[in-house]
Biotite code that builds the C-alpha atoms (Angstrom):
import biotite.structure as struc

atoms = struc.array([
    struc.Atom([10.087, 6.453, 0.494], chain_id="A", res_id=1, res_name="MET", atom_name="CA", element="C"),
    struc.Atom([10.832, 3.582, 2.834], chain_id="A", res_id=2, res_name="ALA", atom_name="CA", element="C"),
    struc.Atom([8.587, 2.352, 5.619], chain_id="A", res_id=3, res_name="LEU", atom_name="CA", element="C"),
    struc.Atom([5.349, 4.081, 4.733], chain_id="A", res_id=4, res_name="GLN", atom_name="CA", element="C"),
    struc.Atom([2.339, 3.133, 2.626], chain_id="A", res_id=5, res_name="PRO", atom_name="CA", element="C"),
    struc.Atom([2.923, 4.293, -0.906], chain_id="A", res_id=6, res_name="MET", atom_name="CA", element="C"),
    struc.Atom([-0.513, 4.949, -2.400], chain_id="A", res_id=7, res_name="ILE", atom_name="CA", element="C"),
    struc.Atom([-3.395, 7.286, -1.706], chain_id="A", res_id=8, res_name="ASP", atom_name="CA", element="C"),
    struc.Atom([-6.483, 5.072, -1.926], chain_id="A", res_id=9, res_name="VAL", atom_name="CA", element="C"),
    struc.Atom([-8.735, 8.124, -2.187], chain_id="A", res_id=10, res_name="ARG", atom_name="CA", element="C"),
    struc.Atom([-7.637, 8.333, -5.825], chain_id="A", res_id=11, res_name="ARG", atom_name="CA", element="C"),
    struc.Atom([-8.837, 4.824, -6.669], chain_id="A", res_id=12, res_name="LEU", atom_name="CA", element="C"),
    struc.Atom([-12.003, 4.182, -8.662], chain_id="A", res_id=13, res_name="ASP", atom_name="CA", element="C"),
    struc.Atom([-14.051, 1.525, -6.871], chain_id="A", res_id=14, res_name="ALA", atom_name="CA", element="C"),
    struc.Atom([-16.003, 0.749, -10.056], chain_id="A", res_id=15, res_name="ALA", atom_name="CA", element="C"),
    struc.Atom([-12.869, -0.092, -12.036], chain_id="A", res_id=16, res_name="LEU", atom_name="CA", element="C"),
    struc.Atom([-12.686, -3.706, -13.199], chain_id="A", res_id=17, res_name="GLU", atom_name="CA", element="C"),
    struc.Atom([-9.797, -5.631, -14.720], chain_id="A", res_id=18, res_name="TYR", atom_name="CA", element="C"),
    struc.Atom([-9.846, -8.339, -17.359], chain_id="A", res_id=19, res_name="ARG", atom_name="CA", element="C"),
    struc.Atom([-6.512, -9.786, -16.321], chain_id="A", res_id=20, res_name="ASN", atom_name="CA", element="C"),
    struc.Atom([-4.066, -9.704, -13.461], chain_id="A", res_id=21, res_name="MET", atom_name="CA", element="C"),
    struc.Atom([-1.263, -8.130, -15.496], chain_id="A", res_id=22, res_name="SER", atom_name="CA", element="C"),
    struc.Atom([-3.357, -4.993, -16.141], chain_id="A", res_id=23, res_name="ASP", atom_name="CA", element="C"),
    struc.Atom([-4.214, -4.709, -12.453], chain_id="A", res_id=24, res_name="LEU", atom_name="CA", element="C"),
    struc.Atom([-0.578, -5.109, -11.411], chain_id="A", res_id=25, res_name="LEU", atom_name="CA", element="C"),
    struc.Atom([0.548, -2.606, -14.067], chain_id="A", res_id=26, res_name="ARG", atom_name="CA", element="C"),
    struc.Atom([-1.846, -0.017, -12.640], chain_id="A", res_id=27, res_name="ASP", atom_name="CA", element="C"),
    struc.Atom([-0.673, -0.810, -9.116], chain_id="A", res_id=28, res_name="PHE", atom_name="CA", element="C"),
    struc.Atom([2.930, -0.259, -10.244], chain_id="A", res_id=29, res_name="ARG", atom_name="CA", element="C"),
    struc.Atom([1.939, 3.075, -11.794], chain_id="A", res_id=30, res_name="LYS", atom_name="CA", element="C"),
    struc.Atom([0.330, 4.145, -8.511], chain_id="A", res_id=31, res_name="TYR", atom_name="CA", element="C"),
    struc.Atom([3.454, 3.152, -6.589], chain_id="A", res_id=32, res_name="LEU", atom_name="CA", element="C"),
    struc.Atom([5.666, 5.089, -8.979], chain_id="A", res_id=33, res_name="GLU", atom_name="CA", element="C"),
    struc.Atom([3.411, 8.130, -8.894], chain_id="A", res_id=34, res_name="HIS", atom_name="CA", element="C"),
    struc.Atom([3.204, 8.249, -5.110], chain_id="A", res_id=35, res_name="GLU", atom_name="CA", element="C"),
    struc.Atom([6.925, 7.607, -4.650], chain_id="A", res_id=36, res_name="ALA", atom_name="CA", element="C"),
    struc.Atom([7.928, 10.001, -7.428], chain_id="A", res_id=37, res_name="GLY", atom_name="CA", element="C"),
    struc.Atom([10.392, 7.407, -8.700], chain_id="A", res_id=38, res_name="ALA", atom_name="CA", element="C"),
    struc.Atom([10.469, 4.408, -11.016], chain_id="A", res_id=39, res_name="PRO", atom_name="CA", element="C"),
    struc.Atom([9.587, 1.128, -9.344], chain_id="A", res_id=40, res_name="VAL", atom_name="CA", element="C"),
    struc.Atom([13.169, -0.168, -9.460], chain_id="A", res_id=41, res_name="GLN", atom_name="CA", element="C"),
    struc.Atom([14.301, 2.748, -7.259], chain_id="A", res_id=42, res_name="ARG", atom_name="CA", element="C"),
    struc.Atom([11.618, 2.404, -4.569], chain_id="A", res_id=43, res_name="ILE", atom_name="CA", element="C"),
    struc.Atom([12.959, 0.950, -1.334], chain_id="A", res_id=44, res_name="GLU", atom_name="CA", element="C"),
    struc.Atom([10.397, -0.292, 1.149], chain_id="A", res_id=45, res_name="THR", atom_name="CA", element="C"),
    struc.Atom([9.404, -3.245, 3.272], chain_id="A", res_id=46, res_name="ASN", atom_name="CA", element="C"),
    struc.Atom([7.510, -6.092, 1.550], chain_id="A", res_id=47, res_name="ALA", atom_name="CA", element="C"),
    struc.Atom([4.825, -6.050, 4.255], chain_id="A", res_id=48, res_name="ALA", atom_name="CA", element="C"),
    struc.Atom([4.060, -2.423, 3.393], chain_id="A", res_id=49, res_name="LEU", atom_name="CA", element="C"),
    struc.Atom([3.822, -3.282, -0.310], chain_id="A", res_id=50, res_name="VAL", atom_name="CA", element="C"),
    struc.Atom([1.369, -6.078, 0.476], chain_id="A", res_id=51, res_name="LEU", atom_name="CA", element="C"),
    struc.Atom([-0.584, -3.699, 2.708], chain_id="A", res_id=52, res_name="HIS", atom_name="CA", element="C"),
    struc.Atom([-0.784, -1.158, -0.119], chain_id="A", res_id=53, res_name="ASP", atom_name="CA", element="C"),
    struc.Atom([-1.855, -3.876, -2.542], chain_id="A", res_id=54, res_name="LEU", atom_name="CA", element="C"),
    struc.Atom([-4.650, -4.903, -0.159], chain_id="A", res_id=55, res_name="CYS", atom_name="CA", element="C"),
    struc.Atom([-5.794, -1.280, 0.017], chain_id="A", res_id=56, res_name="ARG", atom_name="CA", element="C"),
    struc.Atom([-5.533, -0.959, -3.778], chain_id="A", res_id=57, res_name="PHE", atom_name="CA", element="C"),
    struc.Atom([-7.760, -4.035, -4.132], chain_id="A", res_id=58, res_name="LEU", atom_name="CA", element="C"),
    struc.Atom([-10.089, -2.689, -1.421], chain_id="A", res_id=59, res_name="LYS", atom_name="CA", element="C"),
    struc.Atom([-9.824, -5.848, 0.660], chain_id="A", res_id=60, res_name="LEU", atom_name="CA", element="C"),
    struc.Atom([-11.465, -5.931, 4.072], chain_id="A", res_id=61, res_name="GLY", atom_name="CA", element="C"),
    struc.Atom([-9.674, -6.376, 7.396], chain_id="A", res_id=62, res_name="GLU", atom_name="CA", element="C"),
    struc.Atom([-10.078, -10.165, 7.454], chain_id="A", res_id=63, res_name="GLN", atom_name="CA", element="C"),
    struc.Atom([-8.668, -10.516, 3.963], chain_id="A", res_id=64, res_name="GLN", atom_name="CA", element="C"),
    struc.Atom([-5.825, -8.107, 4.734], chain_id="A", res_id=65, res_name="ARG", atom_name="CA", element="C"),
    struc.Atom([-4.863, -10.155, 7.808], chain_id="A", res_id=66, res_name="GLU", atom_name="CA", element="C"),
    struc.Atom([-5.031, -13.348, 5.745], chain_id="A", res_id=67, res_name="LYS", atom_name="CA", element="C"),
    struc.Atom([-2.657, -11.853, 3.149], chain_id="A", res_id=68, res_name="VAL", atom_name="CA", element="C"),
    struc.Atom([-0.240, -10.290, 5.636], chain_id="A", res_id=69, res_name="LEU", atom_name="CA", element="C"),
    struc.Atom([-0.318, -12.815, 8.450], chain_id="A", res_id=70, res_name="GLY", atom_name="CA", element="C"),
    struc.Atom([-0.472, -11.774, 12.093], chain_id="A", res_id=71, res_name="LYS", atom_name="CA", element="C"),
    struc.Atom([3.115, -10.632, 12.555], chain_id="A", res_id=72, res_name="SER", atom_name="CA", element="C"),
    struc.Atom([3.257, -8.542, 9.356], chain_id="A", res_id=73, res_name="ALA", atom_name="CA", element="C"),
    struc.Atom([-0.144, -7.024, 10.149], chain_id="A", res_id=74, res_name="ARG", atom_name="CA", element="C"),
    struc.Atom([1.124, -6.024, 13.586], chain_id="A", res_id=75, res_name="ALA", atom_name="CA", element="C"),
    struc.Atom([4.256, -4.544, 12.004], chain_id="A", res_id=76, res_name="TYR", atom_name="CA", element="C"),
    struc.Atom([2.260, -2.514, 9.445], chain_id="A", res_id=77, res_name="VAL", atom_name="CA", element="C"),
    struc.Atom([-0.188, -1.334, 12.107], chain_id="A", res_id=78, res_name="ASP", atom_name="CA", element="C"),
    struc.Atom([2.758, -0.215, 14.254], chain_id="A", res_id=79, res_name="GLY", atom_name="CA", element="C"),
    struc.Atom([4.285, 1.726, 11.349], chain_id="A", res_id=80, res_name="VAL", atom_name="CA", element="C"),
    struc.Atom([0.946, 3.370, 10.600], chain_id="A", res_id=81, res_name="LEU", atom_name="CA", element="C"),
    struc.Atom([0.454, 4.235, 14.291], chain_id="A", res_id=82, res_name="ASP", atom_name="CA", element="C"),
    struc.Atom([3.902, 5.843, 14.392], chain_id="A", res_id=83, res_name="GLU", atom_name="CA", element="C"),
    struc.Atom([3.060, 8.012, 11.401], chain_id="A", res_id=84, res_name="ARG", atom_name="CA", element="C"),
    struc.Atom([-0.205, 9.158, 12.972], chain_id="A", res_id=85, res_name="ILE", atom_name="CA", element="C"),
    struc.Atom([1.335, 9.916, 16.374], chain_id="A", res_id=86, res_name="ASP", atom_name="CA", element="C"),
    struc.Atom([4.170, 12.115, 15.114], chain_id="A", res_id=87, res_name="LEU", atom_name="CA", element="C"),
    struc.Atom([3.877, 15.667, 16.472], chain_id="A", res_id=88, res_name="PRO", atom_name="CA", element="C"),
    struc.Atom([3.151, 18.450, 14.011], chain_id="A", res_id=89, res_name="VAL", atom_name="CA", element="C"),
    struc.Atom([5.490, 21.438, 14.322], chain_id="A", res_id=90, res_name="ILE", atom_name="CA", element="C"),
    struc.Atom([4.294, 24.761, 12.927], chain_id="A", res_id=91, res_name="HIS", atom_name="CA", element="C"),
])
């Protein structure tokens, strides 16, 4: 499932809180595996897209997302997302 965001943030519970980082990262891994339909060691993707998905998982705002990704990775992710949206639908 390379080069596309891997999680559906609509399934996330905004009220969910974590006591430690390892629990949060475990749940993020489970979401990645569920969305990809494969164990984490078999998922091939770009690190910028993983960071983007993590920002969405954590419900970070645009400023925080840009801080995490940096300008060039943010531009890359935005370009990938734009490509996905602009693809024609064939019926």
